[in-house]
C-alpha positions as CSV (number, residue, x, y, z in Angstrom):
1,M,12.0,-27.1,-3.7
2,T,9.5,-25.3,-5.8
3,A,8.8,-25.8,-9.4
4,N,10.7,-22.2,-10.2
5,G,13.9,-23.3,-8.7
6,G,13.0,-22.4,-4.9
7,W,11.9,-18.9,-5.6
8,R,8.5,-17.7,-4.3
9,S,6.4,-16.3,-6.9
10,I,5.9,-12.6,-6.9
11,E,2.5,-13.1,-8.8
12,P,-0.5,-11.8,-6.5
13,T,-2.8,-14.6,-5.0
14,P,-6.6,-14.5,-5.6
15,R,-8.0,-11.5,-3.8
16,S,-11.0,-11.0,-1.8
17,A,-13.8,-8.6,-2.8
18,D,-12.5,-6.3,-0.1
19,Q,-8.9,-6.4,-1.2
20,V,-9.9,-5.6,-4.5
21,A,-11.8,-2.9,-3.3
22,I,-8.9,-1.6,-1.3
23,I,-6.5,-1.9,-4.2
24,A,-8.9,0.2,-6.3
25,R,-8.4,3.0,-3.8
26,L,-4.7,2.9,-3.6
27,V,-2.9,6.3,-4.9
28,T,-0.2,5.9,-7.5
29,T,0.9,9.2,-8.6
30,P,3.1,12.0,-6.8
31,E,0.4,14.3,-7.1
32,A,-2.4,12.2,-5.3
33,L,0.2,11.4,-2.8
34,A,0.7,15.0,-2.0
35,E,-2.9,15.3,-1.3
36,L,-3.1,12.7,1.4
37,E,-3.5,13.8,4.8
38,G,-0.2,12.6,6.9
39,D,-1.9,12.0,10.3
40,E,-4.6,9.6,8.9
41,S,-2.0,7.6,6.8
42,L,-0.1,7.4,9.9
43,E,-3.0,5.9,11.8
44,G,-3.9,3.6,9.2
45,Y,-0.2,2.6,9.0
46,R,0.0,1.7,12.5
47,D,-3.1,-0.2,12.3
48,G,-1.9,-2.1,9.3
49,R,1.3,-2.8,10.9
50,D,-0.6,-4.3,13.9
51,N,-2.7,-6.5,11.5
52,A,-5.9,-4.8,11.8
53,P,-8.7,-5.9,9.6
54,P,-9.1,-4.2,6.3
55,P,-10.8,-0.6,6.6
56,G,-14.2,0.0,5.7
57,A,-15.7,2.8,3.2
58,N,-15.9,5.1,6.2
59,R,-12.0,5.4,6.2
60,S,-10.2,8.1,4.1
61,N,-7.9,7.0,1.1
62,A,-5.0,8.4,3.1
63,Y,-5.7,5.7,5.9
64,V,-6.2,2.8,3.3
65,Q,-2.8,4.0,1.7
66,G,-1.1,3.8,5.3
67,W,-2.9,0.6,6.2
68,W,-1.7,-1.1,3.0
69,A,1.9,0.1,3.7
70,G,1.4,-1.1,7.3
71,M,0.4,-4.4,6.3
72,K,3.4,-5.0,3.9
73,D,6.0,-3.7,6.8
74,G,4.4,-5.7,9.4
75,R,4.7,-8.8,7.1
76,H,0.9,-9.6,7.0
77,R,0.6,-9.6,3.2
78,D,2.7,-10.4,0.4
79,Y,4.4,-8.4,-2.4
80,H,1.5,-6.9,-4.8
81,P,2.6,-5.4,-8.2
82,I,0.9,-2.2,-7.3
83,D,3.4,-1.7,-4.6
84,S,6.4,-0.8,-7.2
85,D,4.0,2.0,-8.7
86,I,3.3,3.2,-5.0
87,A,7.3,3.4,-4.4
88,R,8.1,4.8,-7.6
89,A,5.3,7.7,-6.9
90,G,6.7,8.2,-3.5
91,L,10.3,8.6,-4.9
92,I,9.1,11.3,-7.3
93,R,7.2,12.9,-5.0
94,L,10.3,13.2,-2.5
95,R,12.4,14.5,-5.3
96,Q,9.7,17.3,-6.2
97,L,10.0,18.2,-2.4
98,R,13.7,18.6,-2.5
99,F,14.4,20.1,-5.6
100,P,11.4,22.5,-6.5
C-alpha cells in the first residue's frame, strides 16, 4: 500500500526537455482549439495512440494536440494537470458550436 492510502498520485512526474516543449505547445483555450486543423489532429492522435515518439518542431500544433490526446487514450502517459484545461476548453468549444 502506498503512503497515501493506495491512491496513485496525480502529480506530474518530472519531464524531459522534449516533454516540456510539447506541453508548452498545447492549446488550452476554446478559440485556439477552433483554429486547429482536424486532419492533422487526427493523424497525431493515431500516432500517439500507437505510442509514436514525441513530435518534432516540424509538426503543427494540431498534430501535437492530437498526439498528446492519443498518448493519454492509449495509456502511454499519465495524467497531467494540463489535461483538465484542455478538456474544459473542448467542452466550451462544443457548447459554442451547439449554441451559437
